[in-house]
C-alpha angles and dihedrals in degrees: 000000000000126000121207119195120192127199139167101071117136147137106288135175121245109278092030125141114215124166122221122209132198120193118199123211092225136036116294093203089097097049122129091203141340127197153162124246130179137205124198120199111286093006136100124260109268135194116258103172141332136199129196129217088262093053100255110151136204128189138192111249090242093064103033111128092015106060129051125195120203141156139212110210093191090059096036086233135140120201138198116196107200120196134178092017119203130200088251089064088070108121146107107280118214130197118221132192131186116190120211098230096057107012086220118153119237123190135196124224093256135244124235120237115187120184112198140131 
């Protein structure tokens, strides 16, 4: 079993630049892929960004050029640097990890990001 704990969510003003973190309870060196997803009220959970063990990244069109996903294997931590936030970025952000040996999905509990003036 793997626990993922997100942090960094907050109430931010439009244009703000918070950074989300996700700490895994075991090493992330053996991941297949990690990522961030978000769910706005009344909507489905959508992909924000993913990163593979080799560092290949993928982004939703809506966040390209504004968000950056990265990981620190030594700290077992996944990050999401969010820049130029817009009100439509308001959502609960979830961390996801898929480990290579099982391809099982693990999810964090989510962290709320609210963009409002």
